[in-house]
C-alpha positions as CSV (number, residue, x, y, z in Angstrom):
1,X,30.9,15.5,0.5
2,X,31.6,19.3,0.3
3,X,30.0,22.4,1.8
4,X,29.0,23.6,-1.7
5,X,27.4,20.3,-2.5
6,X,25.6,20.4,0.8
7,X,24.1,23.8,0.1
8,X,22.9,22.8,-3.4
9,X,21.4,19.5,-2.1
10,X,19.7,21.4,0.7
11,X,18.1,23.9,-1.6
12,X,17.1,21.3,-4.2
13,X,15.5,19.1,-1.5
14,X,13.6,22.1,0.0
15,X,12.2,23.0,-3.4
16,X,11.2,19.4,-4.2
17,X,9.5,18.9,-0.8
18,X,7.6,22.2,-1.2
19,X,6.2,21.2,-4.6
20,X,5.4,17.5,-3.9
21,X,4.4,17.7,-0.2
22,X,3.4,21.3,0.2
23,X,5.7,21.3,3.2
24,X,9.4,22.2,2.7
25,X,10.5,21.2,6.2
26,X,13.7,19.0,6.1
27,X,15.0,16.4,8.5
28,X,18.8,16.2,8.8
29,X,20.1,12.8,9.6
30,X,23.5,11.4,10.7
31,X,25.3,9.7,7.9
32,X,26.2,6.1,8.7
33,X,29.2,5.3,6.5
34,X,30.5,1.8,5.5
35,X,27.5,0.2,7.0
36,X,25.7,-3.1,6.6
37,X,21.9,-3.1,6.0
38,X,20.6,-5.7,8.4
39,X,16.9,-6.5,9.0
40,X,14.9,-9.0,11.0
41,X,11.4,-10.3,10.7
42,X,9.5,-10.3,14.1
43,X,6.3,-12.1,14.9
44,X,4.3,-11.0,18.0
45,X,0.9,-12.3,19.1
46,X,-1.9,-10.5,21.0
47,X,-0.6,-11.8,24.4
48,X,2.9,-10.3,23.8
49,X,4.8,-13.5,22.8
50,X,7.6,-12.5,20.5
51,X,9.6,-14.5,17.9
52,X,12.6,-12.8,16.3
53,X,13.8,-14.6,13.1
54,X,17.4,-14.8,11.8
55,X,18.8,-11.6,10.4
56,X,18.9,-10.8,6.6
57,X,21.9,-9.0,5.1
58,X,20.5,-6.8,2.3
59,X,23.5,-4.5,1.8
60,X,23.9,-4.9,-1.9
61,X,21.6,-2.3,-3.4
62,X,21.4,0.2,-6.2
63,X,19.5,3.4,-5.8
64,X,18.6,2.1,-2.3
65,X,16.7,-0.8,-3.8
66,X,17.8,-4.3,-2.8
67,X,19.1,-6.7,-5.4
68,X,20.7,-9.4,-3.2
69,X,20.1,-10.8,0.3
70,X,21.5,-13.5,2.4
71,X,20.8,-15.1,5.8
72,X,22.4,-15.3,8.2
73,X,24.8,-12.4,7.7
74,X,28.3,-13.6,7.1
75,X,30.1,-10.5,8.7
76,X,28.4,-9.6,12.0
77,X,29.6,-11.1,15.3
78,X,27.3,-12.8,17.9
79,X,27.4,-9.7,20.1
80,X,26.1,-7.4,17.4
81,X,23.6,-10.1,16.4
82,X,22.3,-10.2,20.0
83,X,22.0,-6.4,20.1
84,X,20.0,-6.2,16.9
85,X,17.6,-9.0,18.1
86,X,17.1,-7.3,21.4
87,X,16.4,-3.9,19.8
88,X,13.9,-5.5,17.3
89,X,12.0,-7.2,20.2
90,X,11.9,-4.0,22.2
91,X,10.6,-2.0,19.2
92,X,7.9,-4.7,18.5
93,X,6.8,-4.4,22.1
94,X,7.0,-0.6,22.1
95,X,4.6,-0.2,19.1
96,X,2.4,-3.0,20.4
97,X,2.9,-5.1,17.3
98,X,0.3,-7.8,16.6
99,X,1.3,-9.7,13.5
100,X,4.5,-9.7,11.4
101,X,6.9,-6.8,10.8
102,X,10.4,-6.3,9.5
103,X,12.8,-4.1,11.5
104,X,15.7,-2.6,9.6
105,X,19.1,-1.4,10.9
106,X,22.4,0.0,9.7
107,X,25.4,-1.6,11.4
108,X,29.0,-0.4,11.3
109,X,32.0,-0.1,13.7
110,X,30.2,2.8,15.5
111,X,27.3,0.6,16.5
112,X,23.7,-0.2,15.5
113,X,21.4,2.4,14.1
114,X,17.6,2.0,13.6
115,X,16.5,2.6,10.1
116,X,12.8,1.8,9.6
117,X,10.0,-0.7,10.2
118,X,7.8,-2.3,7.6
119,X,4.7,-4.0,9.0
120,X,4.4,-6.7,6.4
121,X,6.0,-9.8,4.9
122,X,9.4,-9.1,3.5
123,X,10.4,-9.7,-0.1
124,X,13.2,-11.9,1.2
125,X,10.9,-14.1,3.4
126,X,11.7,-17.1,1.2
127,X,15.3,-17.4,2.4
128,X,14.2,-16.9,6.0
129,X,11.9,-19.9,5.5
130,X,14.6,-21.9,3.9
131,X,17.0,-21.7,6.9
132,X,14.4,-22.1,9.6
133,X,11.8,-24.3,8.0
134,X,9.3,-21.8,9.4
135,X,6.2,-20.8,7.4
136,X,5.9,-17.1,7.9
137,X,2.8,-16.7,5.8
138,X,1.0,-19.4,7.9
139,X,1.9,-17.7,11.2
140,X,0.9,-14.3,9.9
141,X,-2.6,-15.6,9.3
142,X,-2.7,-17.4,12.6
143,X,-1.8,-14.4,14.6
144,X,-4.3,-12.2,12.7
145,X,-6.9,-14.8,13.6
146,X,-6.1,-14.4,17.3
147,X,-4.1,-17.6,17.8
148,X,-1.0,-17.8,20.0
149,X,2.6,-18.2,19.0
150,X,3.5,-21.8,19.8
151,X,7.3,-21.5,19.1
152,X,10.0,-19.5,20.7
153,X,13.5,-18.2,19.9
154,X,15.2,-21.1,21.8
155,X,13.4,-23.6,19.7
156,X,14.2,-21.9,16.4
157,X,17.4,-23.2,14.8
158,X,19.1,-21.6,11.8
159,X,20.3,-24.3,9.4
160,X,22.8,-23.5,6.7
161,X,22.8,-20.4,4.5
162,X,20.3,-19.1,1.9
163,X,20.8,-16.3,-0.6
164,X,18.2,-14.6,-2.8
165,X,18.7,-12.5,-5.9
166,X,16.0,-10.3,-7.4
167,X,15.5,-10.3,-11.2
168,X,14.5,-6.9,-12.6
169,X,13.5,-5.8,-16.1
170,X,16.1,-3.1,-16.3
171,X,19.3,-2.1,-18.0
172,X,22.2,-3.5,-15.9
173,X,24.3,-0.5,-16.8
174,X,22.0,2.4,-16.2
175,X,19.4,0.7,-13.9
176,X,16.6,2.2,-16.1
177,X,13.5,0.1,-16.1
178,X,12.6,-1.6,-19.4
179,X,9.4,-2.8,-21.0
180,X,8.5,-5.3,-23.7
181,X,7.0,-8.7,-24.2
182,X,8.5,-11.9,-22.8
183,X,9.2,-14.3,-25.6
184,X,10.6,-17.1,-23.6
185,X,11.7,-18.0,-20.1
186,X,14.2,-20.6,-18.9
187,X,14.3,-21.2,-15.1
188,X,17.3,-23.2,-13.9
189,X,16.2,-25.8,-11.4
190,X,17.9,-28.0,-8.8
191,X,17.8,-29.2,-5.2
192,X,16.9,-26.4,-2.7
193,X,16.2,-23.9,-5.4
194,X,13.1,-21.8,-5.1
195,X,11.5,-19.5,-7.8
196,X,8.8,-16.9,-7.3
197,X,7.9,-15.0,-10.5
198,X,5.2,-13.2,-12.4
199,X,6.8,-13.2,-15.9
200,X,5.8,-15.9,-18.4
201,X,5.8,-16.4,-22.1
202,X,3.7,-13.8,-23.9
203,X,3.5,-11.5,-20.8
204,X,3.8,-7.8,-21.5
205,X,5.6,-5.9,-18.8
206,X,3.3,-3.1,-17.4
207,X,4.7,0.4,-17.0
208,X,2.5,1.1,-13.9
209,X,4.1,-1.1,-11.3
210,X,7.4,-2.3,-9.8
211,X,9.7,-3.9,-12.5
212,X,10.8,-6.9,-10.5
213,X,10.2,-10.0,-12.6
214,X,11.2,-12.8,-10.2
215,X,13.2,-13.9,-7.2
216,X,15.6,-16.9,-7.1
217,X,16.4,-18.3,-3.7
218,X,19.0,-21.0,-3.0
219,X,19.9,-22.9,0.2
220,X,23.0,-24.9,1.1
221,X,24.9,-26.3,4.1
222,X,27.4,-23.5,3.9
223,X,27.8,-20.1,2.3
224,X,30.4,-21.1,-0.3
225,X,28.2,-23.9,-1.5
226,X,25.3,-21.5,-2.0
227,X,27.5,-18.9,-3.9
228,X,28.8,-21.7,-6.2
229,X,25.4,-23.0,-6.8
230,X,23.9,-19.6,-7.5
231,X,26.8,-18.8,-9.9
232,X,26.0,-21.9,-12.0
233,X,22.2,-21.3,-11.9
234,X,22.6,-17.7,-13.2
235,X,24.6,-18.9,-16.2
236,X,21.5,-20.8,-17.4
237,X,18.8,-18.3,-16.3
238,X,17.4,-16.1,-19.1
239,X,14.5,-14.2,-20.5
240,X,14.2,-13.5,-24.2
241,X,12.5,-10.4,-25.7
242,X,13.3,-8.2,-22.7
243,X,16.3,-6.7,-21.0
244,X,17.0,-8.0,-17.4
245,X,19.7,-7.5,-14.7
246,X,20.8,-11.2,-14.9
247,X,24.2,-10.2,-16.4
248,X,24.7,-7.9,-13.5
249,X,23.8,-10.6,-11.0
250,X,26.3,-12.9,-12.6
251,X,29.1,-10.4,-12.1
252,X,28.0,-9.6,-8.5
253,X,28.4,-13.2,-7.5
254,X,31.9,-13.3,-8.9
255,X,33.1,-10.3,-7.0
256,X,35.7,-10.9,-4.3
257,X,33.9,-8.8,-1.6
258,X,30.7,-10.8,-2.2
259,X,32.6,-14.1,-2.0
260,X,34.4,-12.9,1.1
261,X,31.3,-11.3,2.7
262,X,33.0,-8.0,3.2
263,X,30.6,-5.9,1.1
264,X,28.5,-3.0,2.5
265,X,25.8,-0.6,1.3
266,X,28.3,1.3,-0.7
267,X,29.3,-1.8,-2.8
268,X,27.5,-0.8,-6.0
269,X,28.5,2.9,-5.8
270,X,32.2,2.5,-4.8
271,X,33.5,-0.9,-5.4
272,X,31.7,-2.4,-8.4
273,X,31.8,-1.6,-12.1
274,X,29.5,-3.5,-14.5
275,X,31.5,-4.8,-17.5
276,X,29.1,-5.2,-20.4
277,X,29.7,-8.8,-21.7
278,X,30.7,-9.1,-25.3
279,X,28.3,-11.5,-27.2
280,X,29.9,-14.7,-28.6
281,X,30.8,-14.7,-32.3
282,X,28.2,-17.3,-33.1
283,X,25.5,-15.1,-31.5
284,X,26.7,-12.0,-33.5
285,X,26.6,-14.1,-36.7
286,X,23.1,-15.4,-35.9
287,X,21.9,-11.8,-35.2
288,X,23.3,-10.6,-38.6
289,X,21.6,-13.5,-40.5
290,X,18.3,-12.9,-38.7
291,X,18.5,-9.2,-39.5
292,X,19.2,-9.9,-43.2
293,X,16.3,-12.3,-43.4
294,X,13.9,-9.8,-41.8
295,X,15.0,-7.0,-44.2
296,X,14.7,-9.3,-47.2
297,X,11.2,-10.5,-46.2
298,X,10.1,-6.9,-45.5
299,X,11.3,-5.7,-48.9
300,X,9.7,-8.7,-50.7
301,X,6.4,-8.1,-48.9
302,X,6.5,-4.4,-49.9
303,X,7.0,-5.4,-53.6
304,X,4.0,-7.8,-53.3
305,X,6.2,-10.7,-54.5
306,X,6.0,-12.7,-51.3
307,X,2.8,-13.7,-49.6
308,X,3.0,-14.2,-45.8
309,X,-0.5,-15.8,-45.6
310,X,-0.3,-19.3,-44.4
311,X,-1.4,-22.0,-46.8
312,X,0.0,-23.9,-49.8
313,X,1.7,-22.0,-52.6
314,X,0.2,-22.9,-56.0
315,X,2.3,-23.9,-59.0
316,X,1.1,-20.7,-60.8
317,X,2.5,-18.5,-58.0
318,X,5.8,-20.4,-58.1
319,X,6.1,-20.0,-61.9
320,X,5.4,-16.3,-62.0
321,X,7.3,-15.4,-58.8
322,X,10.8,-14.2,-58.4
323,X,12.2,-17.7,-58.4
324,X,14.0,-17.0,-55.1
325,X,11.3,-18.8,-53.0
């Protein structure tokens, strides 16, 4: 934002690049402010047939990692949508894509800017499948096996709206990843609700991989219906034993710019402040009682007056014990 900050960032980046990459060359890019992060999945077979699927709006991110996605985008017009689709199709042809890839763009009032391409299935493919009824995994295999695309853009209809939120094992205030053991999981269910997850009871979170626990995807006839449904589902969704970003997701879905669809990639940095929820009084009381019981049992065990071995307690033990059992 300032000349001094630019100089410091330049020097720091050059040093880091030299150490990690043994090449301190830097690439200076145009900043695209107040932008939407829009991406599209594209299928292309060996004969050049192309299918461009509906766009995904992945603008709500923290540290450039997506935490929320919806399709179709609620805030781009048909002209922009057409431009993005044409650009994605041209890029797929230009790199001679055979298979499935995701083409990502930044979109603002100045225009459409290419960001990157990922030659793989997207994390958000579940909501693309919900609004199209199209099995992306199936067609990915078919094209890899040399089969032809048997469906085209004009035959693909986008029905309703779908939204996905990613559940991470991280502190919702600092975004620092957290580890631990999952004691219990409750997945809220309902019509047109799809869960994909790795976490389960007794599962210990590894420190070596991405800390995404699950994805929850919801479909509805219109966007407001989906937001209302997701809001209620998140109230019942929980993991015990670990820290997750579910409280953050609850607040995101209640924010006016999300409800109105006006958010952009700067949402988490400029317009959103996480308010740490205060636990209800009955939860505080239960925690204090549980702590007192744990302290008491630990002290008794250290004195040798309380046996924690399962099995019946004899009358002799009862008579010579502390009398508090």
